[in-house]
N, C-alpha and C positions, 0 to 999 in steps of 0.2 A: 730316602724314598725314591729318588729318581732311578736308582738301580733296579728296584723292584718293578717299576713301570717299564723300564727298558728291557729287562729280562723277559717280562711277559709279552712284550711286542715281538721279541726275537722268537719266542717259542709258540706263538699263536698258530692255529691250524688254518687251512685255506678258507673254510666256510666262515669262521669267525672273523677272519681278516677282511673278507669281502664286506661283511656287515659293518665292521668298524670303519673301514675306509669310506663307505657310502655315508655313514653318519657324520664323519669328520667333514666331508665336503659339504653336506647339508648344513652343518653348524657354521661353515665358512661361507654361507649364502649362495651355494650352488644348487641348482635344480639337478637331481640325479635320477637317471633311469637306467638301472642295470640291464644288460643285454644277455641273452643266452649264449651268443657267440663269444669266442675269445677265451673260454676256459680251457685249461690244459694241464699237463702233468706238472707244471711248475707252480700250480696254484694261481695261475693268472686268470683275470676276469676283466671284461670291458664294461664300461658304462658310458652312456651319452650324458653330457653335462651342458649346462648353460648358465650364464650369469651376466646380467646387465646387457641383454640383447646379443650376447656373443655365444656361439656354439662351439663345442669341443668334444673331446673324447678323453676318458680316464682309463688307465690300466692299473690294476692292482696285482702285485706278485709277491709270493712268499718264497721266491727262489732261494734255495739253500746254498747252491754252489756259486763259485765266482763267475764273472762275466756279466755283471749288471749293465755295464755300458753297452755291450753287444746286444743284450736283451732289449734294452730301451730302444736302440736303433732299429732292431727288427720290428718291434711293435709300432714305432713311428712310421716305418715304411709301409706296414699294413694299413695304418690309418690314412696315410697319404694316398693309397690306392683305392680307398672307398669312393663311392659316388658322391657322398656329402662333401661339402667344403667346411673346413674347420678353422676356427680362429685361435684355438688353444689346445694344448695337449697336457694332461696331468698324469704323472707317473708316480705311483706310490709303492714303496718297497720296505720290507722290514729289515733290510740290510742297511749298514751305514755307508754313506758316500761323502767324501771330503768336500769341503766348501769350494775349493779351487776347481775340482772336477765338475761340480754342479755349474759353476760359472761358465766353464768351457762348453758344457753340454747346452746350456741356454743359448749361448752365442751361435753354436753350430746349427741348432735347430731353427733359430730365427733366420739364419742365412740360407739353409737348405730348403726349408718348408715354408718359411714366411709366417710361422705362427709362434705364439707365446708358449714356451715350455715351463711348467712348474713341477719341481721334483720334491716330493715328500719322502724323506727317508727316516730311519729309526730315530735319530736324534731330534729332527724337527717335529715328528709326530709326538714323541715323548714330551717335548716342550709345550706343544699345543695342548695336549691332554692335561698336563700338570698346571698350566697357566690359565687356560680358558675353559676347558671342558673336563674337569675331573670326574664328573658323573659318567662320561663315556668310558673312561678307564675303569671305573667301578663296575659298569654293566657289561662291558665286553671283555675285559681282561681279568676281572676278579680282584683288582688291586685298586684301593681307594687312596689317592694321593693325600686326602684330607685326614686319613687315619694315622695313628701312631703304631710303629712296629718295633720289635726287639732290636737291640743294638747289634747290627750285623758285624761290626768290627770286633766285638767281644767274642762272637761265635768263631770268627776267623782266628783270633788269638788262641782260643781253646783248641781248635783243630791243629794249629801249628805246634802248640805245646805237646799235644798227644803224639804227633808224628816225631817230634824231637826225642821224646822219651822212648818211643819204639826203636828209633835208630840207635840211641845210646845203649839200649839193652839188647839190640839186634833181635828184637821181638816183632813178629808179624811182618817181616820183610820178604817180599817175593824173590829178591835177588840177594844172595848171601854177601855180606860185606866183611872185609878183613877186619881183624881186631885192632884195637888201639885208638888213639885220639882221632876225631873226625871233624871235618869242616862241612857244614850243611848250608844250603840256601833254598828258600822256598819263594815262589811267586803264587799268590793266592788271590784270585779275583773276588770282588764282592758278589755275593749270591752263589758262591762256589758250591754250596751243598744242594742247590736246587736246579741250577742251569746245566743243561747238557749241550755242548756245542757241535757234537756229531752224533749220528745214530749208532755207529759201531766203532770200536777202537781202531779197526783197520783203516778208517778214514782220517785218523789223526796224523799230523805231519811228523816227520822224523825228528825226534828231539836231539839236541847236540850231545856229543860225548862230553863227559866231565873234563874240563880244562880246554875244550875246543868249542868253536861255534858251529861245527859240523859233526857228522857221525858216519859210522861205517855201515851199520844196519840196525834195524829196530827189532826188539823182541816183544811180542805181545803177551801180556799176562793180565788176566782179569779185565778190569775196565780201563786199563792204561797200556802204554807202550814204553819200553825201556831202551836206552843205549847203555852198554856195559863197558867196563874198563876205564882208562883215563887217557890223557894226551900222549902218554908214552907206551901204553900197553893196551892191546885189544885182546880180550879173552872171550871167545865165542861160547865157551862152555859155561853156561850160567849155573851149573851145579857147584862150581868152584868159587871160593871166596874172591870177591872182586876188590880192586883198589878204589873203585868208585863206580857210580851209576847215576844216570838221570832218568827221571820218570815224568811223563805227561799223561794225564787222564782225560776222560770225556768231559769233565767239569772245568777244564782249563787250568787245573792245578799242576804246577811244575815243582819237582823236588830233585835236588842234587845232594849227594853225599860222597865225600872223598877222603881217603886216608893218605894219599900219596904226598901231600905237602909236608907231612910229618916224617922226619928222618931220625933214625936211632943210631947213635954212635956205637959201633960194635965193641969198642974197648971199654967204655964206661957205662953203656946202657942208657945214657941220658937221651932224652927225646927233644928235638927242636923243630919248630915250625919256621920254614923259610918264608919270610914276609913277602918278598917279591913274587915268588911262585904263587903264594896264596892270592895276591891281588890279581895277577894275570889270569890264573885259573878261573877266578870268579868273573872277571871281565869277559873273557871269551865265552864262558858258559852262559852268562846273562845275555850277551849279545844274541846268541843262538836261541835262547829261550824266548826273548821278546819277539824275535822273528816268528816263532811258532804261534805265539799269542796273537800277533797281528794277522796271521793267516787264518786263524780261527775266528777273527773279528771279535775278540774279547773286548768288552767295554770297560774303561777305567771307572773307578779306581781299582788298581791292583796293588797288593801289599807285598813288599819285598822284605824278607827276613834272612839274616845271616847269623849263624851261630857256630861256636866252637865247643866241643864236648870232650870230656875226659882229658883236660889239659892242665890239671894241677901240677905245678912245677915245670911245665914245658916252657922252654926258652923261645921267644920270638926273635929271630935273628935277621940281621941285615948288615951289609958292609957300608951302608950309607946312614947319615943322620947322627943325632946325638945318642949317647949311651943310655940304656934304660936306667930308671931311677932305682938305685939300690940293688939291681939284679934280681935274680930269683924267678923271673918269668911270671907266668900266670899264678895268681894266688888263690884261684877258685877253680873248681872242677869243671864248670861250664859257664858260658857267658853268651847272652843273646841281647845285642843292642836293640833299641826300639825299632819297630817296623818303619820302613820308608813307604809313604803313600805315593804311588806313581799315577799321575793324572794324565800323562801323555806317553804312550808306548814308544814314541820316537825320541824321548829324552836321552841325552848323552849318557852312555853306560858308565863312564868314570864318575860323572857327577852323581848318579844314583848311588854309587858305591862309596862315595866320599865319606859320608857320615858314619855308616856302620863300620867301615874299615878303620877310620881314625879312632873310633871308640875301642875297637879290638886292640889296636896298638897301645892305646892309653891303658887299657886293662892289663896289658903285659908290662906296664911300668916304663913306657917310652915317654919322654918329656913332652914332645910336640906332636904326638900321634904318628901317623905314617910318614916316613921320610920321603915317600914318593909323591905326596900331595903338597902343593904349595899354593899360594894365592894365584899363581899363574896357571894352575891346572895340575895335571897328572903327568909325571915324567916317564910313564910307560916302561916299567921294568921288563926286562927280557923281550923287548921288541914287540910289544902288543900292536 
């Protein structure tokens, strides 16, 4: 339920935000008198506040772009220039601000202005609404924390399965993908089907190229943007079959598909998956993808899926580790390990990949999973 509340806070319009913020402060024992001054293109609004004999000013903003710290400083400077003397300043934003940043801001404002700063951001407002005032969430956001909602994870699983099937059949793909076995990875935020993080695809960050954490250029198609090619090949002609692509859309959904880790022996026709390349390609791409989601301010949980498709009989090869059990490679046409729930977008990339990668190696009949993962960590094949 917290995701529905947080998503509604993120997407609220300026007028509803002003009313919600004023009611939150009233519920927290402030006297609130909204003022006509202070409104602006960023959805900002000022209010005079008082509590316990102390006077202050509050500023509400639905600023969509980055620069929240600079905006707060600008508003505080304006408040300091007023004729009134204030004891406190309240700043309310529907963006997320890290706890350490808030602590630094509080110290800086106390030292510079001599007043108490209180910052309400998306997470603190969500917690207040869910814990103390669910009726405010129901009336202002249209989301009642006390109600029951469908299983969001099941909807995400269904979306992932649909995308995997489309990739396997090369159906409904905006970018043509080369034939053969394919490795895919998806990052799907909770609320992916309802939340839009940007107004237009042109505002989306540049997604990483498959097998890299950076890209050459992005190609806009529909509601998303693509990077095409792979770590070895950039193919700007999107009408040609690509060895891989990555896609990021307005809903924060990230998709990658690549055929280049699979190598065919020209003499025998047998296909093998190079395990070290698979792991490094996934790691680089995931690193770049998480950077994109952080820049969009996507709120966890985010679900990570890794799949291999059309791999019946494909050998998973490595020069390290124990031999596979009985040989024969993959005994199934496709395999999708359980999704990994990401609760922190700053989590170590190798640790996020440990479980799905180990399961893929085991599925290909390797005794101990990936030879590159040990109790001490990841041995970083090919110089990640």
